C-alpha positions in Angstrom: 0.2 0.0 0.2 1.3 3.0 -0.7 0.9 6.7 0.3 -1.4 8.8 -1.5 -0.8 12.8 -1.5 1.8 14.6 0.3 -1.0 16.9 1.5 -2.5 13.8 3.0 1.3 13.5 4.7 0.9 17.0 5.9 -2.5 16.3 7.9 -0.9 13.4 9.3 1.7 15.1 10.6 -0.4 18.3 11.9 -2.3 15.9 13.6 0.5 14.0 15.4 2.1 17.7 16.1 -1.1 18.9 17.7 -1.4 15.7 19.8 2.6 15.7 21.1 2.7 19.7 22.1 0.7 18.9 24.7 3.0 16.6 26.4 6.0 18.5 25.1 9.1 20.2 27.4 9.7 24.1 26.3 13.7 23.6 26.4 15.1 24.9 23.2 16.7 22.0 21.4 18.9 22.1 18.3 18.8 19.7 15.1 20.8 17.0 15.8 18.7 13.2 15.9 19.5 10.9 13.0 17.4 7.8 11.1 19.6 4.9 10.3 19.5 0.9 9.2 20.9 -2.3 10.4 22.6 -4.0 8.8 23.9 -1.3 6.9 25.3 -4.1 3.9 24.6 -7.5 3.3 25.3 -9.9 0.8 22.1 -12.7 0.4 20.9 -15.7 -2.7 17.7 -14.6 -4.3 15.2 -15.7 -2.3 16.6 -15.4 0.7 14.7 -13.1 3.4 16.3 -10.5 6.0 15.2 -8.0 8.3 16.4 -4.3 8.4 15.5 -2.4 11.2 15.0 1.3 11.3 16.6 3.2 14.2 16.8 6.8 15.6 19.8 8.4 17.1 18.4 11.5 19.6 21.8 12.8 20.0 21.1 13.9 23.6 17.8 15.2 22.7 13.9 14.3 23.7 12.2 13.6 21.0 8.4 12.6 20.8 7.2 11.7 17.1 9.1 10.8 13.8 7.6 10.0 10.7 9.0 9.1 6.9 9.0 6.9 4.3 11.8 3.6 3.3 12.7 3.5 -0.2 13.8 0.0 -2.6 13.9 -1.1 -5.6 11.0 -3.4 -6.1 12.7 -5.5 -9.2 15.2 -6.3 -6.5 13.0 -7.1 -3.6 9.8 -7.5 -2.1 8.6 -6.5 1.7 7.3 -9.7 3.3 6.0 -7.8 6.4 6.9 -4.8 8.1 6.3 -4.8 12.0 6.2 -2.1 15.1 7.0 -4.9 17.5 9.3 -3.8 19.9 9.4 -0.2 18.9 9.7 2.8 21.2 6.5 4.4 20.2 3.7 3.5 21.3 1.0 6.0 19.9 1.4 5.4 15.6 -1.1 7.9 13.8 0.2 5.5 10.9 1.0 2.2 10.8 4.1 0.6 9.3 2.7 0.2 5.7 4.4 -1.3 2.9 3.5 -1.2 -1.3 6.0 -4.0 -3.0 4.6 -1.7 -6.7 5.4 1.5 -5.1 8.8 0.4 -3.5 8.0 2.1 -0.6 7.1 1.4 3.6 5.6 4.3 5.2 5.0 5.4 9.0 4.4 7.8 11.6 4.7 7.3 15.3 5.2 8.9 18.7 6.1 8.4 22.5 3.8 11.3 24.7 6.5 10.7 27.2 9.4 11.6 24.8 12.9 9.3 24.1 16.4 10.1 24.3 18.6 7.3 23.6 20.9 6.2 20.7 19.4 3.2 18.9 15.5 3.6 19.6 13.8 0.5 17.5 10.9 2.2 15.6 10.3 -0.4 12.9 11.7 -3.9 11.7 10.7 -4.2 7.9 11.5 -7.8 6.4 12.7 -8.4 2.7 12.8 -11.0 0.1 15.6 -11.0 -2.4 14.6 -11.2 -5.8 17.0 -11.4 -9.2 20.7 -10.1 -9.0 22.9 -7.6 -8.0 23.2 -4.5 -5.7 20.5 -2.7 -4.4 19.5 0.1 -1.8 17.7 0.5 1.1 17.2 4.3 1.7 15.4 6.9 4.7 13.2 9.8 2.5 10.8 12.6 3.3 11.3 11.8 6.8 10.8 13.7 10.1 12.0 13.9 13.9 10.0 15.9 16.2 11.8 17.3 19.4 9.7 16.7 23.0 9.8 20.4 23.6 6.7 22.0 23.1 6.8 23.4 19.8 7.5 20.1 17.6 11.0 21.4 15.8 11.9 19.1 13.1 15.6 17.8 15.0 16.5 15.3 12.2 19.8 16.0 10.1 20.7 12.9 8.6 19.1 10.2 7.0 20.6 6.9 6.3 21.0 4.1 3.6 22.0 0.7 3.6 23.1 -1.6 0.4 22.9 -5.1 -0.5 24.2 -7.6 -2.3 21.9 -10.2 -4.3 24.2 -13.0 -6.1 22.7 -16.2 -7.1 26.3 -17.7 -6.9 27.6 -17.2 -3.8 24.8 -18.0 -1.2 24.4 -15.8 1.5 22.9 -16.3 4.9 19.7 -14.6 5.6 19.9 -12.6 9.4 17.6 -13.7 12.0 15.8 -11.1 13.4 18.0 -8.4 15.2 15.3 -8.3 18.5 14.5 -11.7 20.1 11.9 -10.1 22.4 10.3 -8.1 19.7 10.7 -8.8 16.1 8.7 -11.3 14.4 10.8 -14.7 13.2 12.2 -15.1 9.5 13.9 -18.3 8.3 16.9 -19.5 9.8 19.5 -19.5 7.4 20.4 -22.6 6.7 24.4 -23.3 5.3 24.7 -25.5 2.1 26.0 -29.3 3.0 29.7 -29.6 3.8 30.6 -26.1 5.0 32.0 -25.6 8.6 30.6 -26.0 12.0 30.1 -23.3 13.8 33.6 -21.9 15.3 34.1 -22.2 19.0 34.9 -19.3 20.1 36.7 -18.3 24.0 37.8 -15.6 25.8 40.4 -14.9 28.9 38.4 -11.4 29.8 35.1 -12.5 29.2 34.5 -16.6 29.9 31.2 -16.5 31.0 29.0 -15.8 27.7 25.8 -15.8 30.2 27.3 -13.1 32.9 28.1 -9.6 33.0 31.6 -8.5 33.1 32.9 -4.6 33.7 36.2 -4.8 31.6 35.3 -3.2 28.7 38.6 -4.5 26.6 37.7 -8.2 25.6 40.3 -10.5 24.1 38.1 -13.7 21.8 40.2 -16.2 20.2 39.0 -19.1 17.8 40.8 -22.2 16.3 40.9 -22.2 12.4 40.1 -25.7 11.2 41.6 -27.2 8.2 40.4 -26.0 5.0 39.2 -22.6 5.9 39.3 -20.0 3.6 37.7 -16.8 5.4 36.5 -15.4 8.4 33.6 -12.8 8.9 33.1 -11.3 11.8 30.4 -8.6 13.4 30.0 -6.7 16.6 26.5 -5.3 17.4 24.0 -5.3 19.6 21.6 -7.9 17.9 21.7 -11.6 18.8 21.6 -13.0 15.4 22.9 -10.9 13.2 24.8 -12.0 10.5 28.3 -11.5 10.3 29.5 -8.7 7.2 33.3 -8.1 7.3 35.3 -10.8 5.6 38.7 -11.3 6.5 39.8 -13.6 3.6 43.4 -14.3 5.6 40.9 -16.0 8.7 41.7 -14.6 11.7 42.3 -16.8 15.2 41.8 -13.9 17.7 40.1 -10.0 17.7 40.7 -7.7 20.6 36.9 -5.6 21.0 36.3 -2.9 23.1 33.0 -2.7 24.4 30.2 -0.3 24.8 27.9 -0.7 28.1 25.0 -2.6 28.0 24.8 -6.5 26.1 26.7 -6.8 22.5 26.9 -9.5 20.0 29.9 -10.5 18.4 29.4 -13.1 15.8 31.7 -15.2 13.7 31.4 -17.3 10.5 33.7 -19.7 8.8 34.1 -20.3 5.1 35.4 -23.1 3.1 35.3 -24.0 -0.2 31.8 -25.0 0.0 30.3 -21.4 1.3 29.5 -20.1 4.5 29.3 -22.0 7.6 27.4 -22.1 10.8 27.1 -18.5 12.9 28.5 -18.6 16.3 26.7 -15.7 18.2 29.1 -14.8 21.5 27.3 -12.4 24.3 29.2 -9.8 25.7 27.6 -8.4 29.1 29.4 -4.7 30.0 28.7 -2.8 33.1 31.5 -1.1 34.3 29.4 2.0 37.0 28.6 0.8 40.0 24.6 1.4 40.8 23.5 4.9 41.4 21.4 5.0 44.1 20.1 2.7 46.6 17.1 3.1 49.1 16.1 1.0 52.1 12.6 1.4 53.8 9.8 -0.6 55.8 6.2 -1.2 54.9 3.6 0.7 56.4 1.9 -2.2 57.9 5.2 -4.0 59.4 4.5 -5.8 63.1 7.5 -3.5 64.4 7.1 -6.3 67.3 7.7 -8.8 64.8 11.4 -10.5 65.1 11.8 -11.0 61.6 11.4 -7.9 59.3 11.4 -7.3 55.8 13.1 -4.4 53.9 12.6 -2.7 50.9 15.4 -2.4 48.7 15.5 -0.5 45.3 18.6 0.4 43.7 19.0 2.1 40.5 21.2 0.4 37.9 21.1 1.8 34.1 22.8 -1.7 33.2 22.4 -5.4 35.0 20.5 -6.5 37.7 21.4 -5.8 41.4 20.6 -9.4 43.0 23.1 -10.1 45.4 23.2 -8.3 48.7 26.1 -8.6 51.5 24.1 -7.8 55.1 25.5 -6.7 58.6 22.9 -6.2 61.3 24.7 -4.3 64.1 28.1 -5.4 64.8 27.1 -9.3 63.8 29.0 -10.9 61.3 28.1 -10.2 57.6 26.0 -12.7 55.6 24.9 -12.9 51.6 21.3 -12.9 50.4 21.1 -13.5 47.0 17.5 -12.1 45.4 15.4 -14.6 43.3 12.9 -13.8 40.7 13.7 -10.4 41.2 11.8 -9.7 44.4 11.9 -6.3 46.0 12.1 -7.0 49.4 15.0 -8.8 51.8 14.1 -10.8 55.1 16.1 -10.1 58.6 15.2 -12.3 60.7 15.9 -13.2 65.0 15.6 -9.4 65.7 15.8 -8.9 69.5 13.7 -6.0 71.0 15.8 -2.9 70.5 17.2 -0.2 68.0 19.1 -1.6 65.2 21.1 -0.3 62.1 21.4 -2.5 59.0 24.2 -2.2 56.7 23.1 -3.2 53.0 25.6 -3.8 50.3 24.3 -4.4 46.6 25.8 -5.9 44.0 25.0 -5.6 40.3 25.5 -8.9 38.0 29.2 -7.2 37.0 30.5 -6.8 40.7 29.7 -3.3 41.0 28.4 -2.1 44.4 26.7 0.5 46.5 26.0 0.8 49.9 23.4 1.6 51.6 22.1 1.8 55.7 19.2 1.8 57.3 18.3 1.8 61.5 14.8 1.2 62.9 13.7 -0.2 66.3 12.2 -3.7 67.3 9.1 -2.5 69.7 8.0 -5.3 73.3 4.4 -5.9 73.7 2.9 -5.3 76.6 4.2 -7.2 79.6 2.3 -10.6 80.7 -0.1 -9.2 83.7 -0.5 -11.1 87.0 -4.2 -12.2 88.1 -3.2 -14.2 91.3 -0.2 -13.8 93.0 0.5 -14.6 96.6 3.0 -12.8 98.4 3.3 -14.5 101.7 3.0 -18.6 101.9 4.2 -21.4 104.1 7.2 -23.8 103.1 4.4 -26.3 103.3 2.7 -25.1 100.2 3.5 -24.9 96.6 1.2 -22.1 94.9 -0.4 -21.5 92.1 0.9 -18.8 90.3 -1.9 -17.1 87.2 -1.6 -14.2 84.7 -2.4 -13.3 81.3 -0.9 -12.7 77.9 -0.8 -12.5 74.2 -2.4 -16.4 72.9 -0.6 -19.3 72.8 2.4 -17.4 73.7 5.3 -19.1 75.7 6.1 -17.2 79.0 9.0 -17.9 80.8 9.0 -17.0 84.7 11.6 -16.6 86.7 12.0 -17.1 90.7 15.0 -15.7 92.5 15.9 -15.9 95.3 17.6 -13.2 97.4 21.2 -13.4 97.2 21.1 -16.4 94.8 21.0 -17.1 91.6 17.2 -17.3 89.5 15.8 -20.2 88.1 13.1 -20.3 84.9 10.2 -22.1 84.4 8.5 -21.9 81.1 4.3 -22.4 80.8 2.1 -21.8 77.8 -0.7 -19.5 77.3 -4.3 -20.4 76.4 -6.3 -19.4 72.7 -7.6 -16.9 75.3 -3.6 -15.7 76.6 -4.6 -17.4 80.5 -1.4 -18.8 81.8 -0.8 -20.8 85.0 2.3 -21.6 86.7 2.6 -24.4 90.0 6.6 -24.5 90.6 7.9 -27.9 90.5 8.7 -28.1 94.3 8.1 -26.4 97.8 10.0 -23.2 98.8 12.8 -22.9 101.1 12.0 -20.1 103.8 13.4 -16.6 102.3 12.3 -13.9 100.1 11.7 -14.6 96.2 10.9 -11.8 93.5 9.2 -13.3 90.8 8.9 -11.8 86.9 7.2 -13.0 83.6 8.2 -12.5 80.1 6.6 -13.8 77.1 7.1 -14.7 73.3 4.6 -15.0 71.1 3.8 -17.4 68.4 5.1 -15.8 65.9 8.5 -15.1 67.7 7.9 -11.0 69.5 9.2 -10.8 72.5 6.9 -9.1 75.7 8.4 -6.5 78.0 9.7 -7.6 81.6 7.1 -7.8 84.5 7.9 -5.6 87.4 9.4 -7.9 90.4 6.7 -9.3 92.5 8.2 -10.2 96.2 7.1 -13.5 97.8 7.8 -14.1 101.8 8.3 -17.9 102.4 8.1 -18.8 106.1 7.5 -21.5 108.6 3.9 -23.1 109.3 2.4 -21.1 113.3 3.6 -23.6 116.2 6.7 -24.3 114.8 7.3 -20.5 114.3 6.1 -20.0 117.7 9.0 -22.6 119.1 11.9 -21.2 117.1 11.0 -17.5 118.0 11.3 -18.8 121.2 14.1 -20.6 120.8 15.6 -17.7 119.8 14.7 -15.1 121.9 17.0 -17.8 125.1 19.5 -18.2 122.9 19.9 -13.9 122.9 18.3 -13.5 126.2 21.2 -16.1 128.2 24.2 -15.5 126.9 23.0 -11.7 128.1 22.7 -12.6 132.1 25.9 -14.9 131.6 27.8 -11.2 130.1 26.3 -8.8 132.8 27.2 -11.2 135.3 30.8 -12.0 134.0 31.0 -8.2 134.0 30.0 -7.5 137.5 32.2 -10.0 139.0 35.3 -8.7 137.1 34.4 -5.2 138.3 34.0 -6.3 142.0 37.6 -7.6 141.7 38.8 -5.1 140.2 37.6 -2.5 142.8 39.6 -5.0 145.7 42.7 -5.5 143.3 42.7 -1.0 143.6 42.1 -1.0 147.4 44.9 -3.7 147.9 47.5 -1.9 146.0 46.8 1.7 147.6 47.8 0.1 151.2 50.6 -1.1 149.5 51.4 2.0 148.1 50.6 3.7 151.3 52.9 1.6 152.9 55.6 1.3 150.6 55.5 5.0 150.5 56.1 5.8 154.3 59.1 2.9 154.6 60.6 4.7 151.0 60.5 8.2 153.0 62.3 6.3 156.4 64.7 4.6 153.9 65.6 8.1 152.0 66.1 9.7 155.1 68.3 7.4 156.7 70.5 7.0 153.6 71.1 11.0 153.1 71.9 11.4 156.8 74.5 8.4 155.5 75.6 10.3 152.5 75.9 13.2 154.7 77.5 11.6 158.1 80.4 10.0 155.3 80.8 13.5 153.5 81.9 14.7 157.5 84.0 11.7 157.4 85.7 12.1 154.6 86.4 15.9 155.4 87.4 15.2 159.0 90.2 12.5 157.2 91.6 15.3 154.3 92.2 17.6 157.4 93.8 15.4 159.2 96.2 14.4 156.2 97.1 17.9 156.2 100.2 19.5 157.6 98.7 22.8 158.2 95.5 21.0 159.4 93.1 22.7 156.9 90.9 22.9 153.3 92.1 25.1 150.4 89.7 26.9 149.8 88.6 25.2 146.9 88.1 22.0 148.7 85.7 23.9 151.4 83.7 25.0 148.1 83.4 21.6 146.6 82.4 19.7 150.2 79.7 22.7 150.6 78.4 22.1 147.5 78.1 18.3 147.5 76.9 19.4 150.6 73.9 21.3 149.5 72.9 19.4 146.5 72.4 16.1 148.8 70.0 18.2 150.7 68.2 19.6 147.7 68.0 15.9 146.3 66.7 15.1 149.9 64.1 17.3 149.6 63.1 16.5 146.2 62.7 12.8 146.4 60.9 13.7 149.7 57.9 15.9 148.6 57.4 13.0 146.2 57.3 10.3 148.7 55.0 12.9 150.7 52.8 12.9 147.7 52.3 9.5 146.7 51.2 9.2 150.5 49.0 11.6 150.1 47.4 10.4 146.9 47.0 6.8 149.0 45.4 8.4 152.1 42.6 10.3 150.0 41.8 7.7 147.9 41.3 5.4 151.3 
């Protein structure tokens, strides 16, 4: 089918322009966009089919519509189908239509939200080769409208592709370039006795199904006997047919890769023609994720010991499915998402404040770290409804209380000065529980506390301690009180008697001591007087002996002075000693 008139085309473009001006931005842009065809070349046998993709490169600008016409030679090519499957446009004024008589394919579509990119697929056209020779497919009468609210045409170039149809050298037919979007066409079947698909290996990108952050790839393959040429191609389509021919077969190649997924295609040729094609996937993601956010849903039960965190990671290329998670100061653990679920569970959380650190890794090993803090709350503490505060040691008490239904209640009994003992009981469907100790209590003071863990693992707060006094029975208690009283009174009486006896003995001893001191002081006074009198008499005797020994019968002045000094000293000493002895005697007389 062909476009009727240029006037109809202008009318359609005007309608599209009026629609998209409501969605466009108000910024000005420069003419920069281009329309291109892929593959740009190829060699095919008559009757073979191949697919050509029309794509747009916005050159960094935002666009929201495009239209145009593909022209081809109807004597060399015929259109099998034209499809917009996998197109970036979702609103079409004119669906892709073709005319094998006029040799045209027309289209007119748009995207209200706008598109920015270098390889936006617009449509795919499957051709069938006819005749022989070289033929051309080109874009003409095209326009690309900017998403600027004014409908500015920013188209700067329109591409073309050249194809060779050779009956003598059968050529492979490309399969759809986008496996997710384009229609299936006939697969290329190599002639008999042509080479098998090359076995490609890589020292830098060993797993073609994995992602890598290395942008330079080294690929190798062995050249079997009889290979006369090698054909290669690097593009972003999973099943393209190679187009670059090496007449001297090469056995390796180094490639510089762009971000995203690309495919290296390789094919061997021998004397019987081109063989099967190997498509080696190369996925590159060299940039770390740009953002990470961690949150909890609003309806999260903050009492639950397991929390699910909603983790959103922004990564332009590969998926982020692997996480290293650290809770508080615990050892980190790894978690791998399945089926791209958004939430990550963290279990065994105790009540209190927590911080979780998550490091997300994309499929190429690039990572980004996020942190999130939260609090696990406790639910209300159990309530004791029946608990004694004073019991006999002969009685085993029955203690009752309430908490959440079907919960495990930890009851702790602690005797003062000893280590506590914990018992476990279960609450029923109404939340009631009963605790009966397994043995009697010894006399003493006990503290009773309880904490519950519900059927989902959430923990309650602990109860305030309740004191229980355990005492002996009545008569036995009175007997023990009397025994305790006597055990205090009797020793006290004995102590008082012993104190009185000791005091009386001390008084008698002191009296005897005073009398003895009085007697001894009188005797000492008499002895002192006799001794000093004897000393004075001896001094007189020595003086007379000294005078008798002299011819003059006289003492010298110095000798007389010495004798007088000695006599005075003896007299003074006698008076002092006599005074002290008289004082002692006086004190003894006063005590009596």
